[in-house]
N, C-alpha and C positions, 0 to 999 in steps of 0.2 A: 691755533692755526686751523683754519677749516680744511676738510678733504680736498675741495675743490681747488683751494690755494696751494696745497701741498703737492697736488697733481700739476698744476701749471708750473709751480718751481722747479719740479723735476723734469718736466718736458724742456724747460728752458736750459736747465742744466745739461741735459743730454744734447740738445742743439748746440750749446757752445763746445762740448765736447767733441762733437761731431765736426763742427766748424775748425776746430784747432787740429784735428788730425787731417783734415782736407788741406789746411794751410801748410802743415808740415810735410804732407805729400808732395804739395806743389814745390815747396822749396827744393825738396830732395831732387824732385824732377830736374828742375831748372839748373840746379848744382851739377848734376851728373850729366846733362844732355850733351855737353861739350866734351865728354871723353872722347880721346882719341880713338879711332877705329883700331881694332885689333884684327889681324888675320884670322879667317876661320881656322879653328884647330882641326877641323877635318872635312873631307869633301864627301858627299854621298849622304842618303837618307839617315837621319839619326834614329836609331831604334830604342834607345833606352831613354829613361825619364831622369831628370833632375842628377844626371851627372857631375855638373859643373855647379850648379846654382845651389848656394848655401848660405849660411851665417844669418846673424842677427837682422840686418838692415833688409835682407832678402825676406825673409819671414815676416816680418811687420810690414813691408810693402806689397807682398802677395796676398795677405789678409785684406788690406785695405784697396788694393787695386779694384777688385769686382763691384765695390759700391761706389768708389769714385768714378770709375770708367763706364759704368752702367748710368750714372747721374749724368756725367758730362754728354755721353752719346745720345742723350734724349733732346739735348737743346740744339735745335735747328731753327734759325730765323726764318727761312723762305725756302723756296724749291731752287734748284740749280738754273743758272742763265742758259745752258744749253738744252735744258727740258723742252719736248716739243719741238726742236729744231728739225724741221722735216729734211732740210738740205743735209744736215749733217748725218741722219739717220739712213738718207739714200748713199751717201758716200760711204760710210762704214760697212753698209751692206755690200757694197761694191769692192771694198777694199781689204776688209778684215779677211784673214786667213787662221784655221783652228790653230790654238795655243797662244794667239797674240794676246798682250798684256795691256789692257788700258789703265794708265796711272791718272790719278784725277787730282784737282785743286778744289777743294769743297770751304769755300771763305765763309758760308753760310753756316756751318757746323762749328760748335765749340770745341769739338775734339781735334779740328785743324790747327788750333792755337797751341795743343800741348804736344802734337807729335812733330818731332824734328824733321826739316826739309821742306821743300816747295810743294812738291806732290805727295799727298799724305794718305792715300787710299789707292787701291788698284782691284781690278776684276780682270778676270781671264775669261777669254773667249774659248769655247770648246768648239764651236762650228755648228753649221746646219747639217742636217741628215744627209743630205746630196755632198757636202763637203766631206763628211766623215765617210761616207761610201767611197768617195774618191781616194780617200786616205787608207782604205781597206781596214778600218777598225769599226765600222757601225755594227757589225756582227758579233763583236767581242761580248762575252757573259757580262762585263763591267758595265755595259750601258743598259742592262735589262733593267735595273731599278728606275732609270731616269729617261728611257726611251721616250716615253709618251711626253714628258715634259719638253724633251728638245724638239719634239714634233710639233708642240704648241708654242715654240718660239722662245722658250727658255734657254737660251744658248750661252750664258755668261755664269761662272762661278763667282760668287760675291761672298765675303765675310764680314758681317756686322756683329752688333752686340747679341744678336738672336743666333749667331752662329754660322756655319757654311752651308750656303744652298743655293739653289740656281736661281737667277733672275733673268727677266728680260730685257731687251735693247733698251726700253724705255727707262728702266731702272738703271741700267749701266751709264746712261749718259744724262742723269739727274745730278749734274756738276756744273762748276763755272767754267773751267778749263780741263783738257785731257790731251794726252799724248799715248800715241800706240807704240810698243816695243814689240819687236820680233826678236827672239833669241835664236841664234843658229844653233842647230845640233851639233854634237860632238862631231869632230873630224872623222873619226873611225865609224861612224853610225852606219846602220843599214835598214832595210825595210822594216826592223822590229821598232824604229825609233818612235813613230807615232802610236804605237799601242803601249809602249812603257810610258810615255807621257800623259797619255789618257787614263792609263791605270793609276799613276801617282796622283793626279788631279782628282780624280773622282773617289779616292780613297779619303779624302778629306770631308767630302759631304756628310753633313750631319753632326760634325764635331762643333763643341761649344767655342765661344770665343774666348780667347787666351788673353783676358785682361793683365797678366802679368807680363806681356810681352817676353815670354822665356822661350828661347829657341831651342832649348833642349827638352822640351816636354812634347811628346806625341799625341796626347789626349787632347789638346786644346790648340787651336790656331789662330793666327792673324793673317790677314790678306798677304802680308809680305812673308809670312812663314809658309804658306802654300806654295809660293813662287819659290822659295828657296828649297822645299821638299821635292818640288817637282822637278826644276831644272838643276839637276844635282851635279851636273858637269861644269857648273859656274862656282867660283870661288867667291862666294857671297861675303863681303865684309860684316863683322858681328862686332858689336860693341859690348863693353863690360859696364853695365847699368845697374846700380843699385843690387850687386850681388847677383846678377844674371848675364847672360850672354843674349844679347838682342839685335 
């Protein structure tokens, strides 16, 4: 056997092993995606890592998740149908308030196929400088690292395979369908509420994407986990999937 043929055979073997791993991973996802929702074990920000997630299935899936998730995240067949919709941009500019959540349906993204639910992505609106001044939080030191970006119009927190970062309105509406959610503050909240939410939201910027979708890790996040960690007065339902709460 020549060296070149040996290399080709080795590459085919590696490709077959990778394909088999992907198939097994997909089967596990579809087998567990319908698991009954479990009540959240605790309410409030999760400060420790991996306190619940463990086991062989979790260990295997966590190692495969970054490769599978990054591969799937790259596949996008077109731009969103709402992109460059001037009327929508104007309406959102008039209606959005700080900390609104825009949930998206991205039918053009392969990841949309594997994430349960109709809306499969979310971005969080921080607000314009004028809106944040009206809320009394613009001068908080937590805004120091991002103030220039907010002035430049990057008013949305987005979490994708590149991690948590700020995005402009045009990126936030690069989708097929969207709905705007406005979460009411706790009943006993006071003037400190906007500052608390702002600090929780901005604390996630720069974190890498959580391809394992593990709600108990604080060093990596998904878009849903940013919402969960910020609006801590809501008892978010968590699922037991492949050894982790998600």
